[in-house]
N, C-alpha and C positions, 0 to 999 in steps of 0.2 A: 546902714539904713534899712537894708532888706531884713536884717534880723529883728529890728524894732517893729517893722510892719508885720512880720510873721508872728511875733509875740503878741502884738495888739490884736491881730486877727484870731489868734488862739484864745485870748481872753474874751473877745467878743462872742465867739462860738460857745464858750463855756457859759457866759452870761445869758445867751439866748436859750440854751438848753435848760438852765436853771429857771428862767422866766417861763418857758413853756411848761415845765413841770409844776410850777406854782399855779399857773392858769388851770391846768388839768386838775390839780388838787382842789382848787377853788370851785370848779364845776362839780366835783364829787361832793364837796361839802354843801353846796347850794341844793343839789338834788336830794341829798340826805335830809337836809332841813325841810325841804318840801314834803318828802314822804312822812317825816316824823310829825309835821304840823297839820297834815291833812289826813284824817282817818280813812278817807275813801281811796287814798293812793296805795298802790301795791308795789312791792319790789319784785322784779323779774329775776328768777333763779334758773340757771341752766340745769336741765333735768339730767344731764350726763355728768358734768364735772362739779356742779354745785356752786360755781361762781355766781355773783349777783351783779346786776347792771345798775350802775349809778353814774350820773353825769356823762353818759355816752361811753363809759368804759365797763368792761367786765372785770370785777375784782374778786379775790378770794374773800371769804367772810372775815378773815383776820385783817384784811386791808381796809374794810369798811369802817367808818367812824363808829366808835363804841356805842353811841346812843342809838344807832340803827340796828345793831346786832340783836337787841332785845325784841325787835319787830319781826325777825326772820321767821319765827314759828307761826305767827298769826297773820302776817300780811305779805305772804309770798305767793306769786303765781309762777308757773313754769314756762320756760322758753328754751332756746338753744343758742349758745354763743357761737361766734364765727368759727372758732377753732374746732369745736365739736361738729359743726355743720360740715366743715371741710373733710373731717375724718369720715363722717357718714357718707358723704358724696364719693370719696375715694373708695370706701368699702363697697358701696353700691356698684361703682364702675368695675372694681376688681371681681366682684361676684358675677356681674353680667358678662365679664370676659372669661369666666370659668376658673378664676384663681381661688383655690380652696384655702389658701393661707391668709386670706383677708381677715383683718381683726377689727372688731367693732370698738368704738371709743370706750374708754374706761375712765373712772374718776381720776382726775389729774390734781396735782398739788396746787395749781393756780399760779405757778411761778412763771408761766409764759407771759410775754407781753400782751396786753390787750389787743384784740384784733379790731 
């Protein structure tokens, strides 16, 4: 009986993760549609790593819906993602402490999970 319960709980966890992923993707698509359908809307792009913000997530340009990629040149404003902000803050703390090995953020591949 315990094995059956464990198996069912494992399936439930998997289904929950799948459902959460679908909801997140749905938010990205809704935000992308909003940007594409309203010319006054801008896409926010991280000035450090180049990821774009859609549906509350920071995505690499490759992860964005294809119909949004064509808007990146004309309808982008700059911001900073949480990952790069954390790096900048850590860099600032290191510099303030006199650590000369502090490294500023560089372009990343976008493979990090959204912050």
